[in-house]
mmCIF file as gemmi writes it, N, C-alpha and C atoms, coordinates in Angstrom:
data_model
loop_
_atom_site.group_PDB
_atom_site.id
_atom_site.type_symbol
_atom_site.label_atom_id
_atom_site.label_alt_id
_atom_site.label_comp_id
_atom_site.label_asym_id
_atom_site.label_entity_id
_atom_site.label_seq_id
_atom_site.pdbx_PDB_ins_code
_atom_site.Cartn_x
_atom_site.Cartn_y
_atom_site.Cartn_z
_atom_site.occupancy
_atom_site.B_iso_or_equiv
_atom_site.pdbx_formal_charge
_atom_site.auth_seq_id
_atom_site.auth_asym_id
_atom_site.pdbx_PDB_model_num
ATOM 1 N N . UNK Axp A 1 ? -56.783 20.925 52.563 1 0 ? 1 A 1
ATOM 2 C CA . UNK Axp A 1 ? -55.635 21.114 53.426 1 0 ? 1 A 1
ATOM 3 C C . UNK Axp A 1 ? -55.391 19.874 54.295 1 0 ? 1 A 1
ATOM 4 N N . UNK Axp A 2 ? -56.447 19.19 54.664 1 0 ? 2 A 1
ATOM 5 C CA . UNK Axp A 2 ? -56.304 17.997 55.502 1 0 ? 2 A 1
ATOM 6 C C . UNK Axp A 2 ? -55.5 16.919 54.791 1 0 ? 2 A 1
ATOM 7 N N . UNK Axp A 3 ? -55.742 16.753 53.487 1 0 ? 3 A 1
ATOM 8 C CA . UNK Axp A 3 ? -55.027 15.733 52.727 1 0 ? 3 A 1
ATOM 9 C C . UNK Axp A 3 ? -53.529 16.042 52.717 1 0 ? 3 A 1
ATOM 10 N N . UNK Axp A 4 ? -53.19 17.305 52.531 1 0 ? 4 A 1
ATOM 11 C CA . UNK Axp A 4 ? -51.787 17.725 52.528 1 0 ? 4 A 1
ATOM 12 C C . UNK Axp A 4 ? -51.136 17.439 53.883 1 0 ? 4 A 1
ATOM 13 N N . UNK Axp A 5 ? -51.849 17.731 54.967 1 0 ? 5 A 1
ATOM 14 C CA . UNK Axp A 5 ? -51.324 17.477 56.313 1 0 ? 5 A 1
ATOM 15 C C . UNK Axp A 5 ? -51.119 15.983 56.545 1 0 ? 5 A 1
ATOM 16 N N . UNK Axp A 6 ? -52.036 15.156 56.055 1 0 ? 6 A 1
ATOM 17 C CA . UNK Axp A 6 ? -51.883 13.708 56.197 1 0 ? 6 A 1
ATOM 18 C C . UNK Axp A 6 ? -50.665 13.211 55.424 1 0 ? 6 A 1
ATOM 19 N N . UNK Axp A 7 ? -50.458 13.758 54.223 1 0 ? 7 A 1
ATOM 20 C CA . UNK Axp A 7 ? -49.298 13.355 53.421 1 0 ? 7 A 1
ATOM 21 C C . UNK Axp A 7 ? -47.994 13.756 54.098 1 0 ? 7 A 1
ATOM 22 N N . UNK Axp A 8 ? -47.96 14.947 54.659 1 0 ? 8 A 1
ATOM 23 C CA . UNK Axp A 8 ? -46.768 15.411 55.378 1 0 ? 8 A 1
ATOM 24 C C . UNK Axp A 8 ? -46.525 14.527 56.594 1 0 ? 8 A 1
ATOM 25 N N . UNK Axp A 9 ? -47.579 14.219 57.33 1 0 ? 9 A 1
ATOM 26 C CA . UNK Axp A 9 ? -47.466 13.379 58.517 1 0 ? 9 A 1
ATOM 27 C C . UNK Axp A 9 ? -46.975 11.984 58.141 1 0 ? 9 A 1
ATOM 28 N N . UNK Axp A 10 ? -47.502 11.423 57.055 1 0 ? 10 A 1
ATOM 29 C CA . UNK Axp A 10 ? -47.088 10.1 56.601 1 0 ? 10 A 1
ATOM 30 C C . UNK Axp A 10 ? -45.614 10.121 56.175 1 0 ? 10 A 1
ATOM 31 N N . UNK Axp A 11 ? -45.207 11.161 55.461 1 0 ? 11 A 1
ATOM 32 C CA . UNK Axp A 11 ? -43.806 11.274 55.034 1 0 ? 11 A 1
ATOM 33 C C . UNK Axp A 11 ? -42.887 11.408 56.245 1 0 ? 11 A 1
ATOM 34 N N . UNK Axp A 12 ? -43.314 12.179 57.234 1 0 ? 12 A 1
ATOM 35 C CA . UNK Axp A 12 ? -42.515 12.347 58.45 1 0 ? 12 A 1
ATOM 36 C C . UNK Axp A 12 ? -42.356 11.012 59.175 1 0 ? 12 A 1
ATOM 37 N N . UNK Axp A 13 ? -43.434 10.273 59.306 1 0 ? 13 A 1
ATOM 38 C CA . UNK Axp A 13 ? -43.369 8.97 59.972 1 0 ? 13 A 1
ATOM 39 C C . UNK Axp A 13 ? -42.478 8.002 59.2 1 0 ? 13 A 1
ATOM 40 N N . UNK Axp A 14 ? -42.597 8.021 57.877 1 0 ? 14 A 1
ATOM 41 C CA . UNK Axp A 14 ? -41.775 7.136 57.048 1 0 ? 14 A 1
ATOM 42 C C . UNK Axp A 14 ? -40.301 7.478 57.21 1 0 ? 14 A 1
ATOM 43 N N . UNK Axp A 15 ? -39.972 8.764 57.147 1 0 ? 15 A 1
ATOM 44 C CA . UNK Axp A 15 ? -38.574 9.177 57.296 1 0 ? 15 A 1
ATOM 45 C C . UNK Axp A 15 ? -38.041 8.859 58.687 1 0 ? 15 A 1
ATOM 46 N N . UNK Axp A 16 ? -38.863 9.058 59.702 1 0 ? 16 A 1
ATOM 47 C CA . UNK Axp A 16 ? -38.456 8.734 61.068 1 0 ? 16 A 1
ATOM 48 C C . UNK Axp A 16 ? -38.182 7.239 61.199 1 0 ? 16 A 1
ATOM 49 N N . UNK Axp A 17 ? -39.027 6.425 60.608 1 0 ? 17 A 1
ATOM 50 C CA . UNK Axp A 17 ? -38.841 4.973 60.64 1 0 ? 17 A 1
ATOM 51 C C . UNK Axp A 17 ? -37.544 4.579 59.934 1 0 ? 17 A 1
ATOM 52 N N . UNK Axp A 18 ? -37.302 5.15 58.755 1 0 ? 18 A 1
ATOM 53 C CA . UNK Axp A 18 ? -36.089 4.817 58.005 1 0 ? 18 A 1
ATOM 54 C C . UNK Axp A 18 ? -34.828 5.225 58.766 1 0 ? 18 A 1
ATOM 55 N N . UNK Axp A 19 ? -34.856 6.383 59.383 1 0 ? 19 A 1
ATOM 56 C CA . UNK Axp A 19 ? -33.705 6.834 60.177 1 0 ? 19 A 1
ATOM 57 C C . UNK Axp A 19 ? -33.495 5.909 61.368 1 0 ? 19 A 1
ATOM 58 N N . UNK Axp A 20 ? -34.591 5.524 62.022 1 0 ? 20 A 1
ATOM 59 C CA . UNK Axp A 20 ? -34.481 4.619 63.171 1 0 ? 20 A 1
ATOM 60 C C . UNK Axp A 20 ? -33.916 3.262 62.757 1 0 ? 20 A 1
ATOM 61 N N . UNK Axp A 21 ? -34.267 2.79 61.57 1 0 ? 21 A 1
ATOM 62 C CA . UNK Axp A 21 ? -33.747 1.506 61.086 1 0 ? 21 A 1
ATOM 63 C C . UNK Axp A 21 ? -32.273 1.616 60.68 1 0 ? 21 A 1
ATOM 64 N N . UNK Axp A 22 ? -31.865 2.761 60.175 1 0 ? 22 A 1
ATOM 65 C CA . UNK Axp A 22 ? -30.482 2.942 59.717 1 0 ? 22 A 1
ATOM 66 C C . UNK Axp A 22 ? -29.532 3.245 60.869 1 0 ? 22 A 1
ATOM 67 N N . UNK Axp A 23 ? -30.041 3.743 61.974 1 0 ? 23 A 1
ATOM 68 C CA . UNK Axp A 23 ? -29.196 4.194 63.082 1 0 ? 23 A 1
ATOM 69 C C . UNK Axp A 23 ? -28.245 3.118 63.607 1 0 ? 23 A 1
ATOM 70 N N . UNK Axp A 24 ? -28.691 1.889 63.87 1 0 ? 24 A 1
ATOM 71 C CA . UNK Axp A 24 ? -27.742 0.864 64.354 1 0 ? 24 A 1
ATOM 72 C C . UNK Axp A 24 ? -26.614 0.579 63.362 1 0 ? 24 A 1
ATOM 73 N N . UNK Axp A 25 ? -26.935 0.621 62.075 1 0 ? 25 A 1
ATOM 74 C CA . UNK Axp A 25 ? -25.898 0.387 61.064 1 0 ? 25 A 1
ATOM 75 C C . UNK Axp A 25 ? -24.888 1.53 61.043 1 0 ? 25 A 1
ATOM 76 N N . UNK Axp A 26 ? -25.372 2.738 61.243 1 0 ? 26 A 1
ATOM 77 C CA . UNK Axp A 26 ? -24.465 3.883 61.291 1 0 ? 26 A 1
ATOM 78 C C . UNK Axp A 26 ? -23.533 3.778 62.493 1 0 ? 26 A 1
ATOM 79 N N . UNK Axp A 27 ? -24.066 3.356 63.623 1 0 ? 27 A 1
ATOM 80 C CA . UNK Axp A 27 ? -23.225 3.178 64.809 1 0 ? 27 A 1
ATOM 81 C C . UNK Axp A 27 ? -22.217 2.063 64.594 1 0 ? 27 A 1
ATOM 82 N N . UNK Axp A 28 ? -22.633 0.998 63.958 1 0 ? 28 A 1
ATOM 83 C CA . UNK Axp A 28 ? -21.717 -0.096 63.638 1 0 ? 28 A 1
ATOM 84 C C . UNK Axp A 28 ? -20.615 0.374 62.719 1 0 ? 28 A 1
ATOM 85 N N . UNK Axp A 29 ? -20.953 1.238 61.79 1 0 ? 29 A 1
ATOM 86 C CA . UNK Axp A 29 ? -19.954 1.799 60.889 1 0 ? 29 A 1
ATOM 87 C C . UNK Axp A 29 ? -18.924 2.62 61.633 1 0 ? 29 A 1
ATOM 88 N N . UNK Axp A 30 ? -19.355 3.349 62.655 1 0 ? 30 A 1
ATOM 89 C CA . UNK Axp A 30 ? -18.408 4.136 63.451 1 0 ? 30 A 1
ATOM 90 C C . UNK Axp A 30 ? -17.413 3.209 64.14 1 0 ? 30 A 1
ATOM 91 N N . UNK Axp A 31 ? -17.913 2.137 64.722 1 0 ? 31 A 1
ATOM 92 C CA . UNK Axp A 31 ? -17.021 1.194 65.391 1 0 ? 31 A 1
ATOM 93 C C . UNK Axp A 31 ? -16.079 0.544 64.398 1 0 ? 31 A 1
ATOM 94 N N . UNK Axp A 32 ? -16.573 0.247 63.215 1 0 ? 32 A 1
ATOM 95 C CA . UNK Axp A 32 ? -15.732 -0.359 62.189 1 0 ? 32 A 1
ATOM 96 C C . UNK Axp A 32 ? -14.624 0.597 61.781 1 0 ? 32 A 1
ATOM 97 N N . UNK Axp A 33 ? -14.958 1.852 61.563 1 0 ? 33 A 1
ATOM 98 C CA . UNK Axp A 33 ? -13.957 2.839 61.157 1 0 ? 33 A 1
ATOM 99 C C . UNK Axp A 33 ? -12.938 3.052 62.272 1 0 ? 33 A 1
ATOM 100 N N . UNK Axp A 34 ? -13.397 3.035 63.511 1 0 ? 34 A 1
ATOM 101 C CA . UNK Axp A 34 ? -12.468 3.17 64.638 1 0 ? 34 A 1
ATOM 102 C C . UNK Axp A 34 ? -11.51 1.984 64.654 1 0 ? 34 A 1
ATOM 103 N N . UNK Axp A 35 ? -12.027 0.798 64.403 1 0 ? 35 A 1
ATOM 104 C CA . UNK Axp A 35 ? -11.19 -0.401 64.365 1 0 ? 35 A 1
ATOM 105 C C . UNK Axp A 35 ? -10.175 -0.343 63.241 1 0 ? 35 A 1
ATOM 106 N N . UNK Axp A 36 ? -10.599 0.15 62.083 1 0 ? 36 A 1
ATOM 107 C CA . UNK Axp A 36 ? -9.676 0.286 60.954 1 0 ? 36 A 1
ATOM 108 C C . UNK Axp A 36 ? -8.583 1.285 61.3 1 0 ? 36 A 1
ATOM 109 N N . UNK Axp A 37 ? -8.953 2.383 61.919 1 0 ? 37 A 1
ATOM 110 C CA . UNK Axp A 37 ? -7.965 3.383 62.32 1 0 ? 37 A 1
ATOM 111 C C . UNK Axp A 37 ? -6.952 2.81 63.292 1 0 ? 37 A 1
ATOM 112 N N . UNK Axp A 38 ? -7.417 2.023 64.232 1 0 ? 38 A 1
ATOM 113 C CA . UNK Axp A 38 ? -6.52 1.386 65.199 1 0 ? 38 A 1
ATOM 114 C C . UNK Axp A 38 ? -5.586 0.41 64.503 1 0 ? 38 A 1
ATOM 115 N N . UNK Axp A 39 ? -6.114 -0.372 63.573 1 0 ? 39 A 1
ATOM 116 C CA . UNK Axp A 39 ? -5.283 -1.333 62.835 1 0 ? 39 A 1
ATOM 117 C C . UNK Axp A 39 ? -4.21 -0.623 62.018 1 0 ? 39 A 1
ATOM 118 N N . UNK Axp A 40 ? -4.574 0.451 61.35 1 0 ? 40 A 1
ATOM 119 C CA . UNK Axp A 40 ? -3.605 1.204 60.546 1 0 ? 40 A 1
ATOM 120 C C . UNK Axp A 40 ? -2.539 1.814 61.446 1 0 ? 40 A 1
ATOM 121 N N . UNK Axp A 41 ? -2.958 2.304 62.588 1 0 ? 41 A 1
ATOM 122 C CA . UNK Axp A 41 ? -2.006 2.89 63.53 1 0 ? 41 A 1
ATOM 123 C C . UNK Axp A 41 ? -1.015 1.83 64.017 1 0 ? 41 A 1
ATOM 124 N N . UNK Axp A 42 ? -1.497 0.646 64.344 1 0 ? 42 A 1
ATOM 125 C CA . UNK Axp A 42 ? -0.614 -0.436 64.791 1 0 ? 42 A 1
ATOM 126 C C . UNK Axp A 42 ? 0.338 -0.865 63.68 1 0 ? 42 A 1
ATOM 127 N N . UNK Axp A 43 ? -0.166 -0.932 62.451 1 0 ? 43 A 1
ATOM 128 C CA . UNK Axp A 43 ? 0.692 -1.31 61.319 1 0 ? 43 A 1
ATOM 129 C C . UNK Axp A 43 ? 1.785 -0.271 61.109 1 0 ? 43 A 1
ATOM 130 N N . UNK Axp A 44 ? 1.446 0.991 61.236 1 0 ? 44 A 1
ATOM 131 C CA . UNK Axp A 44 ? 2.438 2.054 61.097 1 0 ? 44 A 1
ATOM 132 C C . UNK Axp A 44 ? 3.501 1.977 62.173 1 0 ? 44 A 1
ATOM 133 N N . UNK Axp A 45 ? 3.088 1.693 63.391 1 0 ? 45 A 1
ATOM 134 C CA . UNK Axp A 45 ? 4.048 1.565 64.493 1 0 ? 45 A 1
ATOM 135 C C . UNK Axp A 45 ? 4.972 0.376 64.262 1 0 ? 45 A 1
ATOM 136 N N . UNK Axp A 46 ? 4.426 -0.742 63.801 1 0 ? 46 A 1
ATOM 137 C CA . UNK Axp A 46 ? 5.248 -1.924 63.52 1 0 ? 46 A 1
ATOM 138 C C . UNK Axp A 46 ? 6.245 -1.631 62.405 1 0 ? 46 A 1
ATOM 139 N N . UNK Axp A 47 ? 5.834 -0.904 61.387 1 0 ? 47 A 1
ATOM 140 C CA . UNK Axp A 47 ? 6.723 -0.541 60.286 1 0 ? 47 A 1
ATOM 141 C C . UNK Axp A 47 ? 7.843 0.373 60.771 1 0 ? 47 A 1
ATOM 142 N N . UNK Axp A 48 ? 7.479 1.317 61.612 1 0 ? 48 A 1
ATOM 143 C CA . UNK Axp A 48 ? 8.475 2.238 62.168 1 0 ? 48 A 1
ATOM 144 C C . UNK Axp A 48 ? 9.501 1.489 63.024 1 0 ? 48 A 1
ATOM 145 N N . UNK Axp A 49 ? 9.026 0.571 63.854 1 0 ? 49 A 1
ATOM 146 C CA . UNK Axp A 49 ? 9.939 -0.208 64.698 1 0 ? 49 A 1
ATOM 147 C C . UNK Axp A 49 ? 10.847 -1.094 63.85 1 0 ? 49 A 1
ATOM 148 N N . UNK Axp A 50 ? 10.298 -1.684 62.803 1 0 ? 50 A 1
ATOM 149 C CA . UNK Axp A 50 ? 11.096 -2.518 61.909 1 0 ? 50 A 1
ATOM 150 C C . UNK Axp A 50 ? 12.168 -1.687 61.208 1 0 ? 50 A 1
ATOM 151 N N . UNK Axp A 51 ? 11.824 -0.497 60.797 1 0 ? 51 A 1
ATOM 152 C CA . UNK Axp A 51 ? 12.795 0.379 60.139 1 0 ? 51 A 1
ATOM 153 C C . UNK Axp A 51 ? 13.913 0.757 61.106 1 0 ? 51 A 1
ATOM 154 N N . UNK Axp A 52 ? 13.556 1.015 62.351 1 0 ? 52 A 1
ATOM 155 C CA . UNK Axp A 52 ? 14.574 1.357 63.356 1 0 ? 52 A 1
ATOM 156 C C . UNK Axp A 52 ? 15.522 0.184 63.596 1 0 ? 52 A 1
ATOM 157 N N . UNK Axp A 53 ? 14.975 -1.024 63.685 1 0 ? 53 A 1
ATOM 158 C CA . UNK Axp A 53 ? 15.803 -2.208 63.927 1 0 ? 53 A 1
ATOM 159 C C . UNK Axp A 53 ? 16.736 -2.496 62.761 1 0 ? 53 A 1
ATOM 160 N N . UNK Axp A 54 ? 16.299 -2.219 61.554 1 0 ? 54 A 1
ATOM 161 C CA . UNK Axp A 54 ? 17.07 -2.57 60.365 1 0 ? 54 A 1
ATOM 162 C C . UNK Axp A 54 ? 17.835 -1.393 59.758 1 0 ? 54 A 1
ATOM 163 N N . UNK Axp A 55 ? 17.888 -0.317 60.482 1 0 ? 55 A 1
ATOM 164 C CA . UNK Axp A 55 ? 18.573 0.866 59.978 1 0 ? 55 A 1
ATOM 165 C C . UNK Axp A 55 ? 20.074 0.583 59.907 1 0 ? 55 A 1
ATOM 166 N N . UNK Axp A 56 ? 20.659 0.892 58.785 1 0 ? 56 A 1
ATOM 167 C CA . UNK Axp A 56 ? 22.099 0.702 58.621 1 0 ? 56 A 1
ATOM 168 C C . UNK Axp A 56 ? 22.787 2.042 58.851 1 0 ? 56 A 1
ATOM 169 N N . UNK Axp A 57 ? 23.909 1.959 59.5 1 0 ? 57 A 1
ATOM 170 C CA . UNK Axp A 57 ? 24.64 3.206 59.721 1 0 ? 57 A 1
ATOM 171 C C . UNK Axp A 57 ? 25.467 3.519 58.48 1 0 ? 57 A 1
ATOM 172 N N . UNK Axp A 58 ? 25.496 4.771 58.132 1 0 ? 58 A 1
ATOM 173 C CA . UNK Axp A 58 ? 26.311 5.188 56.996 1 0 ? 58 A 1
ATOM 174 C C . UNK Axp A 58 ? 27.169 6.375 57.439 1 0 ? 58 A 1
ATOM 175 N N . UNK Axp A 59 ? 28.365 6.483 56.944 1 0 ? 59 A 1
ATOM 176 C CA . UNK Axp A 59 ? 29.27 7.54 57.395 1 0 ? 59 A 1
ATOM 177 C C . UNK Axp A 59 ? 28.787 8.941 57.04 1 0 ? 59 A 1
ATOM 178 N N . UNK Axp A 60 ? 28.053 9.093 55.957 1 0 ? 60 A 1
ATOM 179 C CA . UNK Axp A 60 ? 27.629 10.435 55.562 1 0 ? 60 A 1
ATOM 180 C C . UNK Axp A 60 ? 26.28 10.834 56.155 1 0 ? 60 A 1
ATOM 181 N N . UNK Axp A 61 ? 25.598 9.911 56.866 1 0 ? 61 A 1
ATOM 182 C CA . UNK Axp A 61 ? 24.305 10.222 57.476 1 0 ? 61 A 1
ATOM 183 C C . UNK Axp A 61 ? 24.529 11 58.767 1 0 ? 61 A 1
ATOM 184 N N . UNK Axp A 62 ? 23.656 11.952 59.044 1 0 ? 62 A 1
ATOM 185 C CA . UNK Axp A 62 ? 23.813 12.735 60.296 1 0 ? 62 A 1
ATOM 186 C C . UNK Axp A 62 ? 23.538 11.926 61.539 1 0 ? 62 A 1
């Protein structure tokens, strides 16, 4: 039983270490995704403003 407990303990430590090493990259990914979302939002706003500026009036349009 002791050998099994040592193996479980070693696996737990290994997994904890791997999670601790991956954590900064995961946080960086969140910031990256937030930045991408902001960029897409700004591009959409610029497209909308451009469409408003270049809108042509037509007699049959409401």
